C-alpha positions in Angstrom: -54.0 4.5 -96.8 -57.2 2.4 -96.4 -58.7 1.2 -99.7 -62.3 2.0 -100.2 -64.6 -1.0 -99.9 -65.4 -1.0 -103.6 -61.7 -0.7 -104.5 -60.8 -3.4 -102.0 -63.4 -5.8 -103.6 -62.2 -4.9 -107.1 -58.7 -5.7 -106.0 -59.9 -9.0 -104.7 -61.6 -9.8 -108.0 -58.4 -9.1 -109.9 -56.6 -11.3 -107.4 -58.8 -14.3 -108.3 -57.4 -14.4 -111.8 -53.8 -13.9 -110.7 -54.0 -16.3 -107.7 -52.8 -19.3 -109.7 -49.7 -17.4 -110.6 -48.9 -16.6 -107.0 -47.8 -13.0 -107.8 -50.5 -10.9 -106.2 -49.8 -8.8 -103.1 -52.8 -6.9 -101.6 -51.9 -4.4 -98.9 -53.6 -1.6 -97.0 -56.1 -1.5 -94.1 -56.2 0.3 -90.8 -58.0 -2.2 -88.5 -56.7 -2.4 -85.0 -54.1 -4.9 -84.0 -55.7 -8.3 -83.4 -53.1 -10.4 -81.6 -49.4 -10.6 -80.7 -47.9 -12.4 -83.7 -44.4 -13.3 -84.7 -44.6 -11.8 -88.1 -47.4 -12.3 -90.6 -49.9 -15.2 -90.4 -49.0 -18.3 -92.4 -51.7 -20.4 -94.0 -51.1 -23.5 -96.1 -53.6 -25.1 -98.3 -54.1 -27.6 -101.1 -55.9 -27.1 -104.4 -58.2 -29.6 -106.1 -55.4 -30.8 -108.3 -53.1 -31.6 -105.3 -50.8 -28.6 -105.4 -49.8 -26.9 -102.1 -50.5 -23.3 -101.5 -49.0 -20.8 -99.1 -50.7 -17.5 -98.1 -49.3 -14.8 -95.9 -51.7 -12.4 -94.1 -50.9 -9.2 -92.2 -52.6 -9.9 -88.8 -53.3 -6.3 -87.8 -55.2 -5.4 -91.0 -56.3 -8.7 -92.4 -54.7 -7.9 -95.7 -53.2 -10.7 -97.8 -49.5 -10.1 -98.4 -49.0 -12.9 -100.9 -50.2 -16.2 -102.2 -47.8 -18.7 -103.7 -48.6 -22.0 -105.5 -46.3 -24.9 -105.1 -45.9 -28.3 -106.8 -48.3 -31.2 -106.8 -47.9 -33.3 -103.6 -48.2 -36.5 -105.6 -51.3 -37.8 -103.8 -54.9 -36.7 -103.1 -55.0 -34.8 -99.8 -57.8 -35.5 -97.3 -56.7 -33.6 -94.1 -53.8 -31.4 -93.1 -52.2 -29.8 -90.1 -49.4 -27.3 -90.0 -46.7 -28.2 -87.5 -44.5 -25.2 -87.9 -43.4 -22.6 -90.5 -42.0 -25.2 -92.9 -43.5 -28.5 -91.9 -47.0 -29.7 -92.8 -48.7 -33.1 -92.1 -51.1 -34.2 -94.8 -53.2 -37.4 -95.0 -54.2 -39.0 -98.3 -57.5 -40.4 -99.3 -55.8 -43.8 -99.1 -55.2 -43.2 -95.3 -51.5 -42.6 -95.5 -49.7 -39.8 -93.5 -47.2 -37.6 -95.3 -44.7 -35.0 -94.0 -44.3 -32.1 -96.3 -41.1 -30.1 -95.9 -41.1 -26.6 -97.3 -37.7 -25.4 -98.5 -38.8 -21.8 -99.1 -42.0 -19.7 -99.1 -40.4 -16.4 -99.8 -40.9 -15.5 -103.4 -41.8 -19.0 -104.5 -43.1 -22.1 -102.8 -40.6 -24.9 -103.2 -40.5 -28.1 -101.3 -37.6 -29.9 -99.8 -39.4 -33.2 -99.9 -42.7 -35.1 -99.4 -42.2 -38.2 -97.3 -44.7 -40.9 -96.4 -44.2 -41.4 -92.6 -47.1 -43.7 -91.9 -48.8 -46.3 -94.2 -52.5 -46.7 -93.6 -54.8 -46.0 -90.6 -55.0 -42.2 -91.0 -58.6 -41.8 -92.0 -59.4 -38.5 -90.3 -61.7 -36.2 -92.1 -60.1 -33.2 -90.2 -56.8 -32.7 -88.6 -55.2 -29.8 -86.6 -52.0 -29.2 -84.6 -52.3 -27.0 -81.5 -48.7 -25.6 -81.7 -47.9 -27.1 -78.3 -47.2 -30.8 -79.0 -50.7 -32.2 -79.6 -52.1 -33.3 -82.9 -55.9 -33.7 -83.1 -58.1 -35.5 -85.7 -61.8 -36.3 -86.0 -63.3 -39.3 -87.6 -66.9 -40.6 -87.3 -67.5 -38.1 -84.5 -64.5 -39.2 -82.4 -61.8 -36.8 -81.4 -58.3 -38.4 -81.4 -55.1 -36.9 -79.9 -51.5 -37.7 -80.5 -48.3 -36.3 -79.0 -45.8 -34.9 -81.6 -42.3 -35.0 -80.1 -40.2 -33.7 -83.1 -40.5 -30.7 -85.4 -39.8 -33.1 -88.3 -41.5 -36.3 -87.1 -40.7 -39.7 -88.5 -43.8 -41.9 -88.1 -44.6 -43.6 -84.9 -41.2 -42.8 -83.3 -42.3 -39.2 -83.0 -46.1 -39.3 -83.2 -47.5 -41.4 -80.4 -49.4 -41.7 -77.2 -52.6 -42.0 -79.2 -55.8 -41.6 -77.2 -59.5 -41.1 -78.1 -60.6 -38.1 -76.2 -64.3 -38.7 -76.6 -67.2 -39.0 -79.0 -69.8 -36.4 -80.1 -67.4 -34.3 -82.2 -69.6 -34.1 -85.3 -68.2 -30.9 -86.8 -68.1 -29.2 -90.2 -64.8 -27.4 -89.6 -62.0 -27.7 -87.1 -59.0 -25.4 -86.2 -56.5 -25.2 -83.4 -56.7 -22.1 -81.3 -53.9 -22.6 -78.8 -52.5 -25.1 -76.4 -55.1 -27.9 -76.2 -57.7 -25.4 -77.5 -59.7 -26.0 -80.7 -62.5 -24.1 -82.3 -65.1 -25.6 -84.7 -68.2 -24.8 -86.6 -71.2 -27.0 -87.3 -73.5 -27.6 -90.2 -76.3 -25.8 -88.3 -74.2 -22.7 -87.7 -72.8 -22.9 -84.2 -69.2 -21.9 -83.4 -67.7 -23.9 -80.5 -64.6 -23.5 -78.4 -63.1 -26.6 -76.8 -60.6 -26.9 -74.0 -59.1 -30.5 -73.9 -57.6 -31.7 -70.6 -57.5 -35.4 -71.2 -59.5 -38.5 -72.1 -63.1 -37.7 -71.3 -62.0 -34.5 -69.7 -62.9 -31.5 -71.9 -65.2 -28.5 -71.9 -67.1 -26.9 -74.7 -68.4 -23.3 -74.9 -70.8 -22.0 -77.5 -69.2 -18.9 -78.9 -72.0 -18.3 -81.4 -75.3 -20.1 -81.5 -75.8 -19.4 -85.2 -74.5 -17.6 -88.2 -71.5 -19.9 -89.0 -73.2 -22.5 -91.3 -71.7 -20.9 -94.4 -68.2 -21.4 -93.2 -66.7 -24.4 -95.0 -63.1 -24.0 -93.8 -61.6 -22.6 -90.6 -58.1 -21.8 -89.6 -56.4 -20.1 -86.6 -52.8 -19.0 -86.0 -53.6 -18.6 -82.3 -54.0 -15.4 -80.3 -57.8 -15.2 -80.9 -57.5 -14.7 -84.7 -59.9 -16.8 -86.7 -60.0 -17.1 -90.5 -63.2 -18.6 -92.0 -63.9 -19.2 -95.7 -67.5 -18.5 -97.0 -68.4 -18.8 -100.6 -64.8 -18.6 -101.7 -64.1 -15.5 -99.6 -61.8 -15.5 -96.7 -63.0 -13.5 -93.7 -61.1 -12.7 -90.5 -62.3 -12.4 -86.9 -60.7 -11.4 -83.6 -61.7 -13.0 -80.3 -60.5 -10.5 -77.8 -60.2 -13.2 -75.1 -60.0 -16.6 -76.7 -59.8 -18.3 -73.3 -63.0 -17.1 -71.7 -65.5 -19.2 -73.6 -67.5 -16.1 -74.5 -68.1 -15.2 -78.1 -69.6 -11.8 -77.4 -66.2 -10.2 -77.8 -65.5 -11.6 -81.3 -65.0 -8.7 -83.7 -66.2 -9.4 -87.3 -64.6 -7.7 -90.3 -67.4 -8.6 -92.7 -66.9 -5.4 -94.9 -63.1 -5.8 -94.9 -62.3 -9.4 -95.7 -58.9 -10.9 -96.5 -60.4 -11.5 -99.9 -64.0 -11.4 -101.1 -63.4 -14.4 -103.3 -60.6 -16.5 -104.8 -60.0 -19.0 -102.0 -60.6 -22.3 -103.8 -58.4 -24.5 -101.7 -59.8 -27.9 -100.7 -58.0 -27.6 -97.4 -56.6 -24.7 -95.4 -54.4 -24.9 -92.3 -52.7 -22.2 -90.2 -49.4 -22.3 -88.3 -51.0 -22.5 -84.9 -48.1 -21.0 -82.9 -47.9 -18.0 -85.1 -49.8 -15.7 -82.7 -50.3 -15.6 -78.9 -53.0 -14.2 -76.6 -51.5 -11.7 -74.2 -53.9 -11.0 -71.4 -54.3 -7.3 -70.7 -52.3 -6.0 -67.7 -54.5 -5.7 -64.7 -55.5 -2.1 -63.9 -53.9 -0.8 -60.7 -56.2 -0.1 -57.9 -56.4 3.3 -56.3 -54.5 1.9 -53.3 -51.7 0.5 -55.5 -51.4 3.8 -57.3 -51.1 5.6 -53.9 -48.4 3.1 -52.8 -46.4 3.6 -56.0 -46.4 7.4 -55.7 -45.6 7.3 -52.0 -42.7 4.8 -52.4 -41.2 7.0 -55.1 -40.9 9.8 -52.5 -38.9 7.8 -49.9 -35.7 9.7 -48.9 -36.9 13.1 -50.0 -37.1 16.0 -47.5 -39.3 19.0 -47.0 -37.5 21.1 -49.6 -38.2 18.6 -52.3 -41.9 19.6 -52.2 -43.9 22.8 -52.3 -45.1 22.5 -48.7 -45.8 25.2 -46.2 -44.9 23.9 -42.7 -41.3 22.6 -42.4 -41.8 21.3 -38.9 -45.2 19.7 -39.5 -45.7 18.5 -43.0 -47.0 14.9 -42.6 -50.5 15.8 -43.6 -49.3 17.9 -46.5 -47.4 14.8 -47.7 -50.6 12.6 -47.5 -52.6 15.3 -49.4 -49.8 15.5 -52.0 -49.8 11.7 -52.7 -53.5 11.4 -52.8 -53.8 14.4 -55.1 -51.3 12.8 -57.5 -53.5 9.8 -58.0 -56.7 11.9 -58.4 -58.6 11.1 -55.3 -60.6 13.6 -53.4 -58.6 15.7 -50.9 -61.3 18.3 -50.0 -61.1 18.8 -46.2 -57.5 17.6 -45.9 -55.4 20.4 -44.4 -51.9 20.6 -43.0 -53.3 19.3 -39.7 -52.8 15.5 -39.2 -56.2 15.3 -37.5 -57.9 16.6 -40.6 -57.5 13.1 -42.1 -59.4 11.6 -39.2 -62.2 14.1 -39.8 -62.1 13.3 -43.5 -62.7 9.7 -42.7 -65.6 10.5 -40.4 -67.2 12.9 -42.9 -66.9 10.5 -45.9 -67.6 7.2 -44.0 -64.2 5.8 -44.8 -62.8 5.6 -41.2 -62.2 2.0 -40.2 -60.1 -0.2 -37.9 -58.2 -2.5 -40.3 -55.5 -1.4 -42.8 -55.7 -1.3 -46.6 -53.1 -0.2 -49.0 -53.6 3.4 -49.8 -55.1 4.3 -46.4 -54.0 7.2 -44.3 -53.0 6.2 -40.7 -53.7 8.7 -37.9 -51.8 8.4 -34.7 -52.5 10.0 -31.3 -55.9 11.5 -32.1 -57.2 13.6 -29.2 -60.4 14.8 -30.8 -61.5 18.0 -32.3 -59.5 17.4 -35.5 -56.2 17.2 -33.5 -53.7 14.4 -33.9 -49.9 13.8 -33.6 -49.1 12.3 -36.9 -50.4 10.7 -40.2 -48.8 8.6 -42.8 -49.8 6.2 -45.6 -50.1 2.4 -45.8 -48.2 1.0 -48.8 -48.3 -2.7 -47.9 -50.2 -5.1 -45.7 -48.9 -8.5 -44.7 -51.1 -10.1 -42.0 -50.6 -8.1 -38.8 -47.8 -6.1 -40.4 -48.1 -2.9 -42.3 -45.5 -0.9 -44.2 -46.1 2.9 -44.1 -44.5 5.8 -45.9 -44.8 9.2 -44.2 -43.5 12.7 -44.4 -41.7 14.5 -41.6 -40.4 11.3 -40.2 -36.8 11.9 -39.0 -37.1 15.1 -41.2 -37.6 13.1 -44.4 -40.0 10.8 -46.2 -39.5 7.4 -44.5 -40.7 3.8 -44.9 -41.4 1.7 -41.8 -42.7 -1.8 -41.2 -44.3 -2.8 -37.9 -47.0 -4.9 -36.3 -49.9 -2.6 -36.1 -51.8 -4.8 -33.6 -49.1 -5.0 -31.0 -46.9 -2.0 -31.7 -49.1 0.9 -32.4 -46.4 3.4 -31.6 -43.4 2.9 -33.9 -43.0 6.6 -34.5 -43.5 7.7 -30.8 -46.5 9.6 -32.2 -49.2 7.8 -30.2 -51.5 4.9 -30.8 -53.1 4.2 -34.1 -56.4 6.0 -34.0 -57.8 4.6 -37.3 -57.3 3.9 -40.9 -58.9 6.3 -43.5 -59.5 5.3 -47.1 -59.6 8.0 -49.8 -62.7 8.8 -51.8 -62.3 8.6 -55.5 
C-alpha cells in the first residue's frame, strides 16, 4: 500500500535518527518501473568521520530498503567510484588511491580489506566508473579517463591507458550513466549528459537548463535512473531514454523522494552497471501486421475459414487478413477485382509493391480480375506473396514481379493496393 505523503515524510524523519544504526527499512510506493535492474540499486557513501555506508533502493518505487554503516576506512576520503557490487575505489585527501573490498552488505556492512593500490597523484575532486571498463575523474576542469581491466584492480597493472579527454569540465556533481556516458550538474543549475568517444571526441547535451543548482551529490546505477541529493534529501528521477540527449522525458518524483532528509554522506556513488536501458520494441507497421497474420495461415484450406465460395475464395482471404489487423475493408467483396476498385476509390492503387499490399492479377475492367493475394515480403525485384485458393489452400510464393508477372497462371500483375487504416 502506498504511504500517504505526510506519513512518508514522517517515516523519513524517523529514519534520520536511526540511520546511524543501519537498522531502518522503508518500504512502499507504487510508482511505475523505472529501468531494467538486476535487483535493487546499490549506493555506497562515506560519512564525515570516514565510515563507509551502503544503501539499497528499490528501483521501481524509489523506496529505501536499508542503510548500513560500516567501519572507518582509515583515511579521509575525497572522491569515490563503485566498480561493482563489492568493490569501491576511494581517493584520499593525500592523493592516494585505495581499493575497498566489501565482505558483506546483507544485514551488516563488513569489509574484507582496505588496500592502498596507488601512492600519490590521485587528486581528482570527482571520480566515477561507467560499469563498462572506464574510470573517469575531474580535476581543475579536466576530464581524465582510465581503463580498468580487473574487478579487483592492483594499481597500475590493472588501471592504465590514462588519457585526458578534454578541458572545460567545471562541474558541481558527476555520475556515470552507462557505457562512456556521464551526467553532471553545475553550480548554476544545468544538468548535462555527456557521451565520450575518445580524446577530444565527445558530445554534450543539456538535459535541463536550470533547476539543478541545489543538487550537491549525484549518482546513477544506469538505465536512466538518477539520484540527486538536495538539502539532505535524496530524490530520484527517471530519464525514459538516457541516450537521446533530451531531458524533456525525465520524470521527477519530488513528492515521493527516497528520503526527505537524513543523507549526510560526504560522498555517494552508485554501482553503475546495476540497471540497463532497454529500448522499447518498435511498433509493427500495418504491413508487418498483415504479413504476420497472412503467414500464420499458410497451409490451411477453405474449410479452416468461415468463407462462402469454395472455388473462389482469394478475395475473401485478403479481406479476412486485413480485417484481422483492423484496416478498412469496406468495398472488398468476394470478387478479386473488388480490391482493384478499392485501390482506385481510396487512392492506394500503385505500381510498386509494399508489404501488406494486395496484388491483383489479370484485371479486365469493371471490377473483374482473375486473382488476388497479399505481399508479405519485398526483396528488390522479388516479392513473396501469400494467397488463398492457390492449389486449393493458402500458399506462399516468391517470384520476380518485374519479369515474371504470372507465377499463378492468373494473368499479369495489374497493380498493388495498400489498405486504408
